[in-house]
Structure formats: structure tokens, C-alpha cells
N, C-alpha and C positions, 0 to 999 in steps of 0.2 A: 516436286519437283523443282533445281535449276537447272533450267536447258543451258548448255556450256556451247554457244559458237565457235568454230574449232578456227584458228587465228587465222590460216588459209582463205583463199576469196573461195567467198560463198557462190558454185557453182552445182545445180540442182539439173536433174533431168523430167522430161515428160518421153517416155518411152511405148507410146501405142504402136501393135501387131494391126496393118492393113488387112483386117480380114469383114468387113461393114462396118455397121452404125456406129457409130459415136454416143455411149451411156452418159447418160447426165455422172455417175458413177465417175466415169473416166475425167468427163472437164472439170468437175470436181479436183478429181488428185491433178489432176493439170492446176486448176485455179492454186491451188495449196503450195504446190513448187512457185508460182508465180509469182505469189504473194510473198512466199519467200523468201526466194532470190528479188523481187525486189525491195523490202524491207530493210536486207540488209545489202543491197548495196553490189549485189550477186550478177549472175549471168544463169539465164535462163535457155535452158536446152534442150530440142524436138530430138530425137532420134527414132528412128522410126524402125524396126522389131520387128522384120521382116524375113526371118530367118526359117518359117514353116511354110517352104513353099507350097503344100498342100491346099492350105487354107487362106493362101495368098487370093485378092481379090480388086480385080482390075476396077482403079478411076475410087480407093478404100485411102487411101494418102493424101489424095486433092482432096477430098470429103474432111478430113480430119484438117488438112491446111488450113480450108474453108472457116471450118466451127473456130477454132484459134479466133482468124482472124477477126467473125463477126466476137466474138466475146471480149475482144482487143488486148488478146494476148500474143502477141506477137514473142516468138523467139528469135534471142539472139545469136543463136546459133543453128541448123537446119539444114535440111540436105538442103534446100531453096533458098538460103541467105550464104549459105559455106561455113563455113569461122576456122580459128587453128586446126582444128582436130579431123576434121573430115576425113574418108567421107561420115555420112551421118543417117546410112542406110546400115543395118547391120547384111545383105547378103551382099554389099560393095567391099565388108570388113571380111570376108570368107576366108583370105587369105592367112590371117593372122591369126587364127586360131589353134588350128591344127599344134601349132608349136606349143601351146599350156597344156592342151591333152594329150603330146608328147611326153615332153616335160613330168605331170603330171604320173605317167606311166611309170617313170624312169623315176621316179622317187616313193614308187610304191605305191602313189595315193589314188590312183588310177589302172585301170583293167579292158582287156578287150574281150567283149564277149561276141560270138560267131552265132548263140544259135539260130534258126532259122523261125521268120513265124509261123509255120506251122511249129517246130516245136513246143515255142512256149503257149498255143496257145494246146495242146497236149496239157501240158503245167497246169495252166487254167484252170482246165476239168480237172485236173487228180486234184490240187488243193484251193479251197473255195479262198475267195478273198486273198490271191496267189499276185506274193510279192518280188519282186527280184530281191534282194538283201543277203541281208549274215546268214538269214536260218535258209537258206536256200539255195543261194551264190556256191555253194560248194559241190552240189547237184548237178551245174547244166558243166554247159559248152563254151569255157573263157579260156583268157588264161596264168587264172589262178588254179585251175585244174586241167589244162592238158600241160605235156611238155614245154620245153622251152623251145624243144627241137620239131616240136607240133604246129606251135605259133608261129616260127619264122617261116615253117612253109605255109603254111593256109596263109599270111601276108606277102607270101613273091607270090602266091599266088590270086594274090585278089580275089580272096576269100571274104565275101559282105560281110561286115563287125560294123560294133557303133563302140563305142568306150561308155567304160561305167566308170562312176567314183566310187570309190573302195569306204563305204563308209565303215569308220572303229569299230570295236565291241565296249561295252560296260564305259562311254564316256559319259558326260555331260556337257554341251552346245549349252552357249550361255552370253548372251547384247543384253545393253542397255536399249532400251526404246525409249525415245524423248517422249511419245505419250504414254504407253504401257508400263516405263520403268523396266526391273532385273527379268526377262525371260528369262530362263529354259527348256533344252529337251534335249532326252535320253536319245543318242542315237540309235538304242539297238534296236527304236521301233523307225527310224528312217530310213527306207530300201535306197539302195544302189542308180543314186538316178540314169541318164545316160547325158553326156555331158555334149558324143561328138554322133554326130546320125550315120549313113550309114555310105551316105552322100555325099560325105564330109563336111557337111552343113551343124555348127554348133545347135543347140538345142537353147533353148532362153537360161541356163540355170550358169553353162558357160560363157554366153556371150557374154551377156547382162553381168557378168562379174570383172570382162577381162574389157570389158565398152567404158568400165564405169573407173577404172582404175583406168583406161588408157585418158578418159576424156578428165580423169582431176576431178569426180564427183567428189562433192562434200558433202551434203547431205540425198539419202533415198528417201523420197514421200512417195507411196507403194499403197495402195487395200491392203488391209486387215484379211485376208485370203490368202496374202502371198504369203502369211506369216507361217506355215507347215513346210516353204522353200527354203528359211533361213539360215536353219542350220546348215542345209546342204553348202549354201554361199559365203557363209562365217569359215567354216572349215576348207572353200577356196580364197579364199582370202589368204588364210593361215597357210597351206601349201601352198601358194604361189610365192610364196613369202611379204606379202604383199598386209599385211597384217596390220604396222605400225601410217598403213595410210590409208585404212577404212576409213570410208565413211559413217555413218550417224545415220541412224533408223529411225524411220519413223510409219509406223502400218494406220493407215487412218483405218478409224473403225465404219463402218459397213451402213451401206442407206439404205432400209429397211421397208418390205411392202406397209401399206398403207394402215394395216392393222398389225406392225412389228414382227408380226411371222415369218420371220429370213427376208433375201434378201432380195431389193426390188430387179425383176425381167423386165423383158421386152413382154414376156405375156402379160404379167401383169397390167402393163400399160396396155395391150389392147383387150384385156379381159374388162378394165375398171376405166377405158375410155379417154386414158393422157399420154401423153410420150413420153419416151421414159431419153427417147436421142436428140442432141440437140437441134440438129438441121434432118428436115425430110431428108430420107434415104431409100433409093431404087435399088433392090439387086440385081446388079444385072445378070442374074444365072436364071432367076424367074420372072422380074420383073415385077415384084412385089416390091407393094410402095409403103415404107415404114415412116407413121409420121413424125414430125419433132418441131421443139419449142421455136422457132423461128419462126416456121410457116404459121403456126396456130394463132401465130399476135404477141409473143412476149418480144419484150425492150433487151435486146442484150442486156444493159444494167440491170434489169430485174431480173434475169436468170441466173447471170452471179452469182446476185444478190439475193436470192433465196441457196445460189448452193452455198454460200458461204458459210450460211447461216446454218444448214445440214452438217451438224457435229461440232460447230463450233460460235461460239460469241466473244463479244470484248469484255464482258462483266456487268453490262450496265444492261436499261433493257432498252438499250437502239436497237432496233430491227431493222433501219434504211440508211444504205451505206452505199457511196457512189466506190470505184474504184482505187481513186483515191484516200478515200477513207479508212477502207479496208488497206490495204497500204499502209498506212500507219498506225493502224490497231492490231496488226496480223501480230500473234507467235502464239508458236506450238503449244506455251503450258496451256494455252485458251479451248484448245482443242480436248473435245469428249471421250473417253475408251467407249461408252456404249452405243451400240449403233442410231440412231438417225430414222426414223417415220418418216417417211416422207408421204408431204399432206398438197394435193393439188390444189385443193378451194382456199390452201396458205398462201399456196407458189400463186396464184390468179390476183390472192389480195396484194400483193409484191408489186404484181404487175399493175396492177388497179393504181397504185401509189404513185410509180414511175410515171406512170401516165397520165394522172393528176395533175403531177408535180413537169412535166416535158413545160418546156416552152412550146407555144404555136407552132412555128419556126421547127421544131428540129420533125416535127413529126406532121410537117407540110408532105415533105417528097413520098416517106412512109403511106401515107393516106392518100396523095397522088396517084402511090403506084399501083394500091388495093382497085382504087376505081379503076385504073387504064385495065386492070386483069377484070373486072368485069363486064368493060367495053363502054364503060365515061369516059370520055377526055378532059378535064376542067381545065381549061386557061387562066381562069382568075386566080391568082394567087390569094391577094391579098380581101378578096371573097372567102374563100376556104381557110385561112389560118382565121377571122371571125367565128366561122361555122368551127372550126377543131376547138377554139377556145369557148364555143357553148357547151359544147357532148362530150367533151373527154373527160365530162366527173360521171358521164355513165358508159364508160368504157373499162371493161374491166379487160381487153382485148385491142390486140391494135385491127381483128378484123371487128372488131363491133362498132367499126366509125361506116360502114358501112348501111347496114341499117339502118342506124341512130341519127346517120344525114343525110342518107338519098333524099329524105324531100325536100329538104334545101336548094336540091338542081333538078327534081322531074316532081310535080305538082301529082299528091296525090289521085291513084286513078280509079281507087274501090275505098271507099268509109267504112268505117265501122258502122253501119246503121242501127245494127239492135241496141246501142247503148246513146244515139241519137233521138228514135223515132216515137218512141214510148211517151213520151215528154214534148215530142215538139209542136209549137203550135201555127198561125196565120202573121199570130202577133209577136213571138220569135222571128220571124221574116221579118217581116217589116220592121224589129230593132236591126237586126243586121246589115239590111237594106240600109237602112238610115244612116251608121256606126260608118257605111263605106267612105258617104259627104265624110268626115271628119279623119280620115286617114290621108298623112300627105306625105314625102317622104321630109328627110331630117329632123321627125319628129322624135324624141328620145322616148326611150318603151314604159316609161312613169308617165310620157305623156300620156302614153296612148294607151296608158290603164285609166289613167283618171278621165279622161274623155268617155272610156266604154262604161266606168263605172254613172257618174254623171247622168248619163244619157239608159244607162236601164234606168236608174231611181226618176227621169221623166218618164217610161213607159209603165210603169210600176213592175219592175221586175227587184229580182238579188242576183247582185250581177256573179254570185257561184253559179247561179243555177245554164247560165250561159255559157261558163268558159271554159267548160265539155265541148258543149258544140260549134266553139268558137277555135277549142285546139282537134277538133276532128275535122274539122273544115282547111286547119291549115297545113295540117301531119297526117290524116287517114285514119290515125286513132289514138291511142289512150297513153301515148306518151312524148317523149324529150322535153326538153328545158324549157324554161318559161315562155309561156306565150307570146308574149307581147313583146322580147327578143326576138322571138323566131320570127314577124309579124316586121319587125327594123330591118331583120341581117334580110329577108326576102325582098322587102320593098311596098311601097304602097301600091303602085302598079301590081304586082305579082299577090299580092294581098287582098287585094279587091278582086282582082278576078278570081282567087280562088273564093272568097265566100263567095262570090257569085254563084259560078259555080255546082257549089256545097248546097247553098239554098235550091237550089232548082232541084239535086240528085236527094234532100230529105223531105220534096211534098211527096 
């Protein structure tokens, strides 16, 4: 399908609700908005949709802003940065919505509904799967069933009420989705959604259309789960006389559970042991902590990279993309219709690739902070950079740097004795005592290895028999990079000290 970009300037928005942690599906929606805007020299907007005050969570907006900043997606317009279409919080735009509800009522496209919560509960009990719409609105207490005088009186008495859209009968609402092509809905199957609540706040349906129009949004990127709302929104664009400037629609595929059976949720992450939030989120009401990708040890570049590949590719076998690469190569045509399975092992693979290819100077502050959090302050940056270069290939998560490098800063307190003692002999102890006299600063790893092998031959050992004990002397266990590289990094004095301590421990 040929994607046509409107001649007017590209303006897209990420419009989350401040109700809790930011799911990776939400971050991907923000990312695709961001990539599309930057690809077309457009504007990326953060708009906070906080009209549902019952679900508002203190601190959630700041958390969302922090997540976007960590990912490198700074909005061009937002509540924090301002812009030409302020305010960017829907709660601060409350006064602008009622006029549209009044217009819809005056034109016969919406109506007042005075039903109480108790009356609605009765209907739900009477009618299984009750929906307020074409087949039931005639039985309810609303301005379609009441006389004009009754409605006027109820309004004058400030009787609690909502405003509902009046879905037309026997119509087909169609539109072109830039991913899915032609999409149609039967209006008989869509209920009369509330547009304006009893407290005067708009629902998502009215607010999103009014704000997209006011902010001159050109393209709407949102999750596939919003498809059922599309006919309501399209009718509102039409009923309010704005159809000629209606944005183009892009409904993104779902991010699925690892087995592909349904949408990935926070519960799946809890159950399977991986995060689904971008950053740690602490519920201010319960104090419950939900872990995020950042704190688990993901680089933001890797997180962005893996999200982009969930439902998009550039048509080649390339898998590693920087943000600049993504902006250059991103296209709506390459977004899949099908849902994308989330694979945490693949996510860690992306992170591993980014860590391996990262410059030590880039990783330095992250690793220093990780050590500081564990109570170890490292002042020698040059030394830490050498250590990072030695071990980064072994780290899938940034948090792996701690166990993978701790022995460079703290001598082993325990040794993997079962791996050494069964084959340990006095002759081996003799060999290592002799080897300490050959170690000196300034020797490269290749020279240390050569001296090691030559000495082994004179003691009638195969070098391979001695390599594991040597590693355990320096590290404490059977892990780490090349053992002679470790020795060079530690320096002669520390290496000799560790050898002597270990020889005593092995006896």
C-alpha cells in the first residue's frame, strides 16, 4: 500500500494517561510517533490525557517524562516545555470541551442521559452484556425519551447527567488505516459512548478528537486495541465539521506474550520473571515496586532498538539500529499487521550487542554508579576503563559488570577449592612460587603467558594443567576474561600477592 504523507506539516502526539507505570507497548507507541516525526521533519508532542481523575496517580506524569528522556525521545511540545497549543494536559483544557458537546446535541448527534448508577445496574442485571445504544436507548431516561420540558427542568435543577454520542442506525463507517488498509464498522454494533461525564470532564472519546483538531495533529499512531473506538472518533470528526482535516490513522500491532497467546501484560512479566515497564515504578498507594528495564541493566539504546523491532523491520537482515539509523530507515510500510511476540532472551541479546560495542568511556559512569550502589567507590577511571574493556563482552546486562569485575577491585575471599584441590600437588605449589619471580610490571599478557609456558615445561607440566588453578588464584572461580589479561590489569604486586595467598589456601 502506498503511504501518502499529507502536504501539511507532520505533527504527531504520544498521549498517555498518568495512571501508573509505562508499559513497553506504550513506549513503542511513543517511539513510532517520534521516528515518524523526525523522519519527516515534523513535531513530536507529549499530551497528558488526565481527564479520568478517578484513575489519576500522583507522580505518574513525571515518571512518563523520565522514561521518554531515558529513551532519548524529548518532546518538541509538552506540559514541561510548553508550545503554541498550550495547555498540554487535558485537565487544564476542561473549559474547551463542553462547547463541542453542546454543538453535537444541538445538531442531533448526541443527547443527555440522566440515568442513575442504580438504574444502569438494574439494566445490567436484566440484560446480559448490556450496552447503552441503539437497541436500549429507547428504554432509558434520556433526552431522546423525555419531553423537551422534562429535559429543560432536569438541566435547570442541575440533575446529574452525561452526554452520549447518538450512533446512527444501519450505517457503515469506513476509513483507511496506513497499516491495515480499508477498515469498516457497522454502526449497529457500536454503543453510545459517553462524551461528557457528570463532573463536566470529557471522556477520552471527545477529548482526543477535540485536542487532535486543536493541536493540528496530522497522523494518529496508537495501539490496535483502540480500533473499536475508531468509528466513534471518525463520526465525531465528521459531526463537528472537521472531516476534511481529519488525521491519517495508524493502528499499531499488539505486543504479544512470549507464546503469542494474547497481549503482553504486567502479570505476564511478574509470572515469567522479566520487566514490562521502561523504568522502576513504585505504586504510591500500595508501595509495590514493579521493576523496569533501566534498573535491570538495559542500555537505553538497546531498549529502543528492541522495541523498534517489535512489529517493524527495514526489509533487510539488519537488527542493530541506533536512533539515527531508525529515523533514517523508518517507514510505516514496514510495520507489520500481525502482533509481535516478546522474547526476553532476544531482548537481552540486543542489550549484549550494545554493551559489547559501547565505548568504555560511555559505560564508565554507569558502571561506577553500579559499584557505588553496592558500597564500592572507584576513583581510578583509567583502571576501570581497562576493566570494562576486558569484561564487557561477557555482560548481557549492565548489572553483570558487578559480579564479572568485582575481583579486579577486591581480592578473592573464597576459592573454588573443589576445582583445584583434587589435583593439587606440592610440585604445582613449587611452580607458582617460582612463577612469581618472573612477573613484573610492564610485561604484556603475551609475555606473561610465554614465561608461564616455558616455566611449566621446565617443571614437566603441561601449561593447560596450571591454567585453571592460576585463574582461581586471581579470580576465585572459573570465570573471567583471559587470565594473563587479568594479571596485567591487576599489576605485578597484586598478582604475586594473590598467588601466594592462594598457594597457602590450596595446601
